[in-house]
VEXROSE-239226 format. One record per residue (C-alpha): residue in one letter; x, y, z. Coordinates in steps of 0.5 Angstrom, whole numbers, padded with zeros to 4 digits, always signed. Example, Ala and Ser with C-alpha at 12.3 -4.5 7.8 and 13.67 -1.06 7.14 Angstrom:
BEGIN
a+0025-0009+0016
s+0027-0002+0014
***
This chain:
BEGIN
m+0073+0016-0021
s+0077+0009-0020
e+0081+0012-0015
k+0076+0014-0010
t+0073+0010-0005
e+0066+0013-0005
n+0062+0017-0010
r+0058+0023-0008
l+0052+0018-0006
k+0055+0017+0001
d+0052+0023+0004
s+0045+0021+0001
t+0039+0021+0006
s+0036+0015+0002
p+0039+0008+0004
y+0038+0005-0003
l+0043+0011-0006
r+0048+0010+0000
s+0048+0003-0002
a+0052+0005-0008
a+0057+0010-0005
h+0062+0005-0006
q+0061+0004-0014
p+0066+0006-0018
i+0061+0010-0022
d+0060+0018-0022
w+0053+0017-0020
y+0049+0024-0019
e+0042+0024-0015
w+0036+0027-0019
g+0037+0034-0020
e+0040+0040-0023
e+0047+0039-0022
a+0046+0032-0027
f+0042+0036-0032
a+0047+0042-0032
k+0053+0037-0033
a+0050+0033-0039
q+0048+0039-0042
k+0055+0042-0041
e+0059+0036-0044
d+0053+0034-0049
k+0053+0027-0046
p+0046+0022-0045
m+0044+0021-0038
l+0044+0014-0036
l+0038+0013-0031
d+0038+0008-0026
i+0031+0007-0021
g+0031+0002-0016
a+0029+0001-0009
v+0033-0002-0003
w+0028-0008-0002
c+0029-0010-0010
h+0033-0016-0011
w+0034-0015-0018
c+0037-0008-0017
h+0042-0011-0012
v+0044-0016-0018
i+0045-0011-0023
d+0049-0007-0018
r+0054-0013-0017
e+0054-0015-0024
s+0055-0009-0027
y+0055-0002-0023
e+0061-0005-0019
n+0064-0008-0025
p+0070-0003-0027
v+0070-0004-0034
i+0063-0003-0035
a+0064+0003-0030
q+0069+0006-0034
i+0064+0006-0040
i+0059+0009-0036
n+0063+0015-0034
e+0066+0016-0040
h+0060+0016-0045
f+0054+0018-0040
v+0052+0022-0034
p+0049+0017-0029
v+0043+0018-0025
k+0041+0014-0019
v+0034+0015-0016
d+0030+0011-0010
r+0023+0010-0013
d+0020+0010-0006
e+0024+0017-0005
r+0022+0020-0011
p+0015+0017-0014
d+0014+0023-0018
v+0020+0021-0022
d+0019+0014-0022
s+0012+0014-0025
r+0014+0018-0031
y+0019+0014-0033
q+0016+0007-0032
a+0011+0010-0037
a+0016+0012-0042
i+0020+0006-0041
s+0014+0001-0041
a+0012+0004-0048
i+0019+0003-0051
s+0020-0004-0048
g+0013-0007-0046
q+0015-0008-0039
g+0016-0004-0033
g+0019-0005-0026
w+0025-0005-0022
p+0031-0004-0023
l+0029+0001-0029
t+0034+0003-0034
g+0033+0009-0038
f+0037+0013-0043
l+0036+0020-0043
m+0038+0026-0048
p+0041+0031-0044
d+0034+0035-0042
g+0032+0028-0039
k+0027+0026-0045
p+0028+0018-0045
f+0030+0015-0052
f+0031+0008-0050
g+0031+0003-0044
g+0029-0003-0040
t+0029-0006-0034
y+0035-0011-0032
f+0040-0012-0036
p+0045-0018-0035
p+0053-0016-0036
e+0053-0020-0042
d+0048-0023-0047
q+0044-0028-0043
f+0037-0030-0041
g+0035-0028-0048
r+0037-0021-0046
p+0042-0016-0049
g+0048-0015-0045
f+0049-0009-0041
r+0056-0007-0044
r+0054-0008-0051
v+0048-0004-0050
l+0052+0002-0047
l+0057+0002-0052
a+0051+0001-0058
v+0047+0007-0054
a+0054+0011-0054
e+0055+0010-0061
s+0048+0012-0063
y+0048+0018-0059
k+0054+0020-0063
s+0052+0018-0070
k+0044+0018-0070
r+0043+0024-0066
t+0037+0027-0070
d+0034+0020-0070
l+0034+0020-0062
v+0032+0027-0061
r+0026+0025-0066
a+0025+0019-0062
a+0025+0022-0055
e+0021+0028-0057
s+0015+0023-0060
l+0016+0019-0053
a+0015+0025-0049
e+0009+0027-0053
g+0006+0020-0052
v+0007+0020-0045
a+0004+0027-0044
q-0002+0025-0048
q-0003+0018-0044
e-0003+0022-0038
m-0009+0027-0041
f-0013+0021-0040
t-0017+0022-0047
g-0024+0020-0047
a-0023+0019-0039
h-0029+0024-0037
g-0036+0022-0037
k-0042+0023-0033
f-0042+0020-0026
d-0046+0013-0025
a-0045+0009-0019
e-0047+0003-0024
v-0039+0003-0026
v-0038-0001-0020
d-0042-0007-0023
s-0037-0007-0029
q-0031-0007-0024
v-0034-0013-0020
r-0035-0016-0027
s-0028-0015-0028
i-0025-0018-0022
t-0030-0024-0022
q-0027-0026-0029
l-0020-0025-0026
f-0022-0029-0020
d-0018-0036-0019
i-0023-0040-0016
k-0018-0046-0014
n-0012-0042-0011
g-0016-0035-0010
g-0013-0029-0012
f-0014-0025-0019
g-0010-0027-0025
k-0004-0032-0026
a+0003-0032-0023
p+0006-0027-0021
k+0000-0026-0016
f-0001-0019-0012
p-0006-0018-0007
h-0010-0013-0010
c-0013-0010-0003
s-0018-0005-0006
a-0021-0011-0010
i-0022-0015-0004
d-0025-0009-0001
l-0029-0008-0006
v-0032-0015-0007
l-0033-0015+0001
e-0037-0008+0000
r-0041-0011-0006
y-0043-0017-0002
q-0046-0014+0004
q-0050-0010-0001
t-0052-0015-0006
k-0051-0022-0001
e-0049-0025-0008
r-0045-0031-0005
h-0040-0032-0010
l-0037-0025-0008
l-0036-0027-0001
a-0033-0034-0003
m-0028-0030-0008
a-0026-0025-0002
e-0026-0031+0003
t-0022-0036-0001
t-0017-0031-0003
l-0016-0028+0004
e-0015-0036+0007
k-0011-0038+0001
m-0006-0032+0002
a-0006-0033+0010
r-0004-0041+0009
g+0001-0039+0004
g+0008-0038+0004
v+0007-0031+0002
y+0005-0030+0009
d+0011-0030+0014
q+0008-0036+0018
l+0013-0035+0024
a+0013-0028+0025
g+0007-0025+0021
g+0006-0020+0016
f+0006-0021+0008
h+0011-0021+0003
r+0010-0017-0003
y+0008-0022-0008
s+0008-0029-0010
v+0012-0032-0016
d+0007-0038-0017
e-0001-0038-0017
k-0002-0042-0011
w+0001-0037-0006
l+0007-0041-0004
v+0014-0038-0006
p+0014-0031-0005
h+0019-0025-0007
f+0021-0024+0000
e+0021-0017+0001
k+0016-0014+0006
m+0013-0007+0004
s+0009-0002+0009
y+0004-0001+0004
d+0002-0008+0003
n+0001-0010+0010
s-0003-0004+0012
e-0008-0005+0006
l-0008-0013+0008
l-0009-0011+0015
k-0015-0007+0013
n-0018-0013+0009
y-0017-0018+0014
l-0021-0013+0019
h-0026-0012+0014
a-0027-0019+0013
i-0028-0020+0021
g-0033-0015+0021
l-0037-0018+0015
a-0037-0024+0019
r-0040-0021+0025
n-0045-0018+0021
e-0048-0025+0020
n-0046-0028+0026
w-0041-0033+0025
e-0033-0032+0027
a-0029-0031+0021
p-0022-0035+0022
f-0018-0028+0021
t-0017-0025+0027
d-0010-0029+0028
t-0008-0026+0022
a-0010-0019+0023
q-0006-0019+0030
s+0000-0022+0027
i+0001-0017+0022
v+0000-0012+0028
l+0005-0016+0032
w+0010-0016+0027
v+0010-0009+0025
n+0011-0007+0032
e+0017-0011+0033
v+0020-0010+0026
l+0017-0004+0022
s+0016+0001+0027
d+0019+0006+0032
q+0015+0005+0038
e+0018+0010+0042
n+0017+0016+0038
g+0012+0014+0033
g+0012+0012+0026
f+0012+0006+0021
y+0018+0004+0017
a+0018+0003+0010
s+0020-0004+0008
q+0024-0010+0010
d+0029-0013+0005
a+0028-0020+0002
d+0035-0022+0003
y+0041-0021+0008
s+0046-0021+0002
l+0047-0022-0005
d+0048-0029-0005
d+0042-0031-0002
d+0034-0031-0004
g+0030-0031+0002
d+0034-0036+0006
y+0033-0032+0012
f+0025-0034+0012
t+0026-0041+0009
w+0028-0048+0012
t+0032-0054+0010
l+0029-0061+0013
e+0036-0061+0017
e+0035-0054+0020
v+0028-0056+0022
r+0031-0062+0026
a+0037-0058+0029
v+0032-0054+0033
l+0027-0058+0035
t+0025-0065+0038
p+0024-0071+0034
e+0016-0070+0036
e+0016-0063+0034
s+0020-0063+0028
r+0015-0069+0025
v+0009-0064+0027
i+0012-0058+0023
e+0014-0063+0017
l+0007-0065+0016
y+0004-0058+0018
y+0008-0054+0013
d+0010-0059+0008
v+0018-0059+0010
e+0021-0064+0006
a+0028-0066+0004
h+0027-0062-0003
g+0023-0056-0002
e+0021-0050-0007
m+0027-0046-0008
h+0030-0046-0014
h+0037-0043-0012
n+0037-0048-0007
p+0033-0054-0007
a+0034-0056+0000
k+0030-0050+0002
n+0023-0050+0004
v+0018-0044+0004
l+0013-0045+0010
w+0006-0046+0008
i+0000-0050+0011
a-0001-0056+0008
r-0005-0060+0013
g-0010-0059+0018
f-0009-0061+0026
n-0014-0067+0025
e-0011-0070+0019
i-0004-0069+0023
g-0007-0072+0029
e-0010-0078+0026
t-0003-0079+0022
l+0001-0079+0029
r-0005-0082+0033
k-0005-0075+0038
a-0011-0071+0039
p-0012-0065+0035
d-0011-0060+0041
e-0004-0064+0043
i-0002-0062+0036
v-0004-0055+0036
t+0001-0055+0043
i+0007-0058+0040
k+0006-0054+0034
l+0006-0047+0038
r+0012-0050+0042
a+0016-0051+0036
e+0014-0045+0032
s+0017-0041+0038
k+0024-0045+0038
m+0024-0044+0030
l+0023-0036+0031
k+0028-0036+0036
a+0033-0040+0032
r+0031-0035+0026
l+0032-0029+0029
a+0040-0031+0031
r+0041-0031+0023
p+0043-0025+0019
t+0037-0021+0018
p+0035-0017+0012
f+0036-0010+0012
v+0030-0006+0015
d+0029+0001+0011
k+0027+0006+0017
t+0026+0011+0012
m+0019+0014+0014
y+0014+0016+0008
v+0008+0020+0010
s+0003+0017+0005
w+0005+0010+0008
n+0005+0012+0015
a-0002+0015+0014
m-0004+0009+0011
f-0002+0005+0017
a-0004+0010+0022
s-0011+0009+0019
a-0011+0001+0019
y-0008+0001+0026
l-0014+0006+0028
e-0019+0001+0025
a-0016-0005+0028
a-0017-0002+0035
r-0025-0001+0033
v-0025-0008+0030
i-0021-0012+0035
w-0023-0008+0041
t-0021-0013+0047
g-0014-0014+0050
w-0008-0010+0048
i-0009-0009+0041
a-0015-0004+0042
q-0011+0001+0046
d-0004-0001+0043
c-0006+0001+0036
k-0010+0007+0038
s-0005+0010+0042
f+0001+0008+0037
a-0003+0011+0031
i-0004+0017+0035
k+0003+0018+0037
t+0005+0017+0029
l+0000+0022+0027
d+0002+0027+0032
r+0009+0026+0030
m+0007+0027+0022
l+0004+0034+0024
r+0009+0036+0028
e+0015+0034+0024
t+0012+0034+0017
w+0006+0039+0016
t+0005+0046+0015
v-0001+0050+0014
e+0002+0053+0008
q+0004+0046+0004
g+0000+0041+0008
f+0005+0035+0009
a+0012+0033+0006
h+0014+0027+0003
r+0018+0024+0009
i+0019+0024+0016
g+0026+0026+0018
g+0032+0028+0014
p+0032+0034+0009
a+0026+0037+0007
l+0022+0033+0001
r+0016+0036-0002
g+0010+0032-0001
s+0006+0029-0007
l-0002+0028-0008
d-0001+0021-0004
d+0002+0025+0002
q-0004+0030+0002
v-0010+0025+0001
f-0008+0019+0005
g-0006+0024+0011
m-0013+0027+0010
m-0016+0020+0011
a-0012+0019+0017
l-0013+0025+0020
l-0021+0024+0019
d-0020+0017+0022
a-0016+0020+0028
y-0022+0025+0029
e-0027+0020+0029
a-0023+0016+0034
t-0022+0022+0039
l-0026+0028+0037
d-0020+0032+0038
t-0021+0038+0034
k-0014+0039+0032
y-0014+0033+0027
f-0021+0035+0024
q-0018+0042+0023
a-0011+0040+0020
a-0015+0035+0015
q-0020+0040+0013
r-0014+0045+0012
t-0010+0039+0008
m-0016+0038+0004
d-0016+0046+0002
i-0009+0045+0000
a-0010+0039-0004
i-0016+0043-0008
e-0012+0050-0009
k-0005+0047-0011
y-0006+0040-0014
g-0013+0041-0016
d-0015+0041-0024
a-0021+0046-0023
e-0023+0045-0031
g-0022+0038-0032
g-0023+0035-0025
g-0019+0031-0021
f-0012+0032-0018
f-0005+0032-0021
d+0001+0029-0017
r+0005+0035-0016
a+0003+0041-0013
s+0002+0047-0018
d+0008+0051-0014
a+0013+0045-0014
p+0020+0046-0016
a+0021+0044-0023
m+0022+0036-0023
g+0026+0036-0029
g+0027+0031-0035
l+0020+0028-0037
d+0016+0034-0033
v+0009+0032-0035
r+0003+0033-0031
r+0000+0027-0029
k-0006+0025-0025
p-0005+0018-0021
f-0011+0014-0022
q-0009+0006-0023
d-0008+0002-0016
s-0001+0001-0017
p+0002+0000-0012
t-0002+0004-0007
p-0009+0006-0008
g-0010+0011-0014
a-0009+0018-0011
n-0015+0021-0014
s-0020+0016-0012
v-0017+0017-0005
a-0018+0024-0006
a-0026+0023-0008
m-0027+0019-0001
a-0023+0024+0003
l-0028+0030+0000
t-0034+0026+0001
r-0032+0025+0008
m-0031+0032+0009
h-0037+0034+0006
a-0041+0029+0010
y-0038+0033+0016
t-0038+0040+0014
g-0044+0040+0009
e-0040+0045+0005
k-0042+0044-0003
k-0035+0045-0005
y-0033+0039-0002
y-0038+0035-0006
d-0037+0039-0012
w-0030+0037-0012
a-0031+0030-0010
k-0036+0029-0016
k-0032+0032-0021
a-0026+0028-0019
l-0030+0022-0020
e-0033+0025-0027
a-0026+0026-0029
f-0025+0018-0030
a-0032+0016-0031
g-0031+0014-0038
i-0025+0010-0037
a-0026+0006-0030
p-0029+0000-0033
q-0023-0001-0038
f-0019-0001-0032
g-0023-0006-0028
m-0020-0009-0022
f-0014-0004-0023
a-0018+0002-0021
a-0022-0002-0015
t-0021+0004-0011
y-0025+0008-0016
g-0031+0003-0014
l-0030+0004-0007
a-0030+0012-0008
a-0036+0011-0012
t-0040+0007-0007
l-0038+0012-0002
f-0041+0018-0006
a-0047+0015-0008
n-0049+0012-0001
h-0046+0017+0003
p-0042+0016+0009
i-0046+0014+0016
q-0044+0017+0023
v-0046+0013+0029
v-0046+0017+0035
i-0046+0014+0042
t-0047+0018+0048
g-0046+0017+0055
a-0042+0018+0061
e-0035+0016+0062
g-0035+0008+0064
d-0042+0007+0062
d-0043+0000+0061
a-0049+0001+0057
a-0045+0006+0052
k-0039+0001+0052
k-0044-0004+0049
l-0047+0000+0044
e-0040+0003+0042
e-0038-0005+0041
t-0044-0006+0037
a-0043+0000+0033
n-0036-0002+0031
s-0038-0010+0030
v-0042-0008+0024
f-0038-0007+0018
r-0040-0002+0013
f-0035+0002+0009
g-0034+0009+0010
k-0038+0008+0017
a-0035+0013+0023
v-0037+0011+0030
l-0036+0017+0035
r-0036+0017+0042
i-0039+0023+0045
k-0038+0024+0053
p-0041+0030+0057
g-0037+0036+0056
m-0034+0034+0049
n-0033+0039+0044
a-0038+0037+0038
e-0037+0043+0033
h-0035+0039+0027
l-0040+0034+0027
p-0045+0034+0021
l-0051+0039+0022
a-0056+0034+0023
l-0052+0031+0029
r-0051+0038+0032
e-0058+0039+0031
t-0061+0033+0034
l-0055+0032+0040
p-0058+0037+0044
h-0064+0034+0045
l-0061+0028+0048
p-0058+0027+0055
a-0050+0027+0054
d-0050+0023+0061
k-0055+0017+0058
a-0053+0012+0054
n-0056+0013+0047
a-0054+0011+0040
l-0056+0016+0034
v-0055+0013+0027
c-0054+0019+0021
f-0053+0019+0014
g-0053+0025+0009
n-0058+0030+0012
t-0062+0024+0016
c-0062+0022+0023
m-0065+0016+0025
p-0069+0016+0032
p-0064+0014+0038
t-0064+0008+0041
n-0061+0005+0047
d-0062-0003+0045
p-0055-0006+0042
d-0060-0011+0038
n-0064-0005+0035
l-0057-0001+0033
k-0055-0007+0030
a-0061-0008+0026
l-0061-0001+0024
l-0054-0001+0021
l-0055-0007+0017
e-0061-0004+0014
q-0056+0002+0012
t-0052-0003+0008
g-0056-0004+0002
y-0054-0002-0004
s-0057+0004-0009
a-0054+0004-0016
t-0058+0010-0018
s-0054+0016-0021
t-0052+0022-0017
***
């Protein structure tokens, strides 16, 4: 292997795997070839799971996998397999569970040692090349594992079998089943409240992740109960994040998480799935503020996410959202692209501009970055009034100077070496962002956002249907490249986005594709006996290795797929009235009712699904001719009221309304299609039509009350 310039990963579709093509290791991708070699040569397997955006994955690559001495040990004693966790979430989720059981921690890079059949017997995360940081050196670990495989085989086989059984047992969710009761949401909200950081916002201590579903659940519960502390929790969290270094103050968009409890210093990678769900959080906060006739200060944050995504994380010409932007541009930096020394700020700004930026973003000679103390993370330290008083200038003048300075700083930053953007497009993440963009078009309906977001979301979904969807299998996992079988995530997030597209356009092709995808999920992923859904289709090729059946429930790192499935089923039942969708939604909720309280905040999506199921989706139909100002005002009013699970359907004369709920189909013929009216329906009931925007808002606000009765 040492004589070769590239290994077999050079032809991989994954940029993470291709980045290891130069390493002197005989890497295999996950598959039968690797298992066959391990079994033929009777060698244990070394499993490395990581991602192109993962800083410590690159560190272990450089320190160990590019080290000729360590590479020789690996090639001699192991069959090495490298996996991209974004490309193979099914492999990652199972081995995360196993290695966490062994070492007490998970994450990336994940380093596992497997028997030739793929069952793990030992592992951890990052190992330094030699003993340091209180961790055993990788070289010593490799030699010890190789020796144990030779001399203690029976013990390792026993450990591997026991661990595989333990993971399978864990995935069965023993005791999870229970009678569905919407009051489970109470316990989840209590869990979120107990973890709330009243000083800094967010939940728990460092490191701090956004927990987007928890924020949405708090917002939803507030509008039902009007408990002010719930609103304060959500607002404080959203405000602190938007003011912190976890938010890219110059270009927009959010980094993955904060290493400190104050949201100041982030891990600098930017993920598609974080930004789509955070965009929804800020849009929901804007809608909730409008419910109560006050202006939430979050419109700029929401718009800036869209601006950054349009510029960096999307294929504007063809449709589609890219997977991620890396934290670093080389192995020798740690967020240097995003951070600033005092000298760097002063080099691109006038003294007046620099002074404003220094005060506003707390830029000093000694910054927040440990690897380079001169580097500053930009976070909002002071307001315009305070800076104006210090500099004896009007606040409006400070705003003008700040905006001018930021434009110069962003231009200077763009000239720096830029972190890699992974242009892989994963179906589930694209669906999540398509839904977020369609929501942005509804909530921020003025200016360029509405039209641009809607048209790009539709373009993306059209591409997904064209390139990844079949009537037999539903969605694949990836847009472009060799076919990669879809997962439950791809189906359920795809369904939700297709329903959103139908509601935005009333184009029946989106509804029909959503319904067929829903049926495929039931047929191929559903557990008819126990309820809920498995992450892999029943007819999917054998995964190999730790091939246990798994029902994804926890929100980690994206909303739990079973909870999303329950929401999609509830929405589909609202349109079709077909009992099977209601029954499958209820069974999915019952499958986890017994453990949802213990998961608390970490299954907040379950709380959202339970709320939607108990309260029923609301449909608001707006009639009226094209260009009718009264109809436009009614539509804006309907969109302005935040209510989780609300659909606004704009029906113009001659449009097909065959897929509307039965109550609407029966009522609409009695309304003149060319006259502006609003019809509010939920369940099997429609309220009397109205053409008064104020009356429409009152009707919608009446429907936000929470009913905790069991269903």
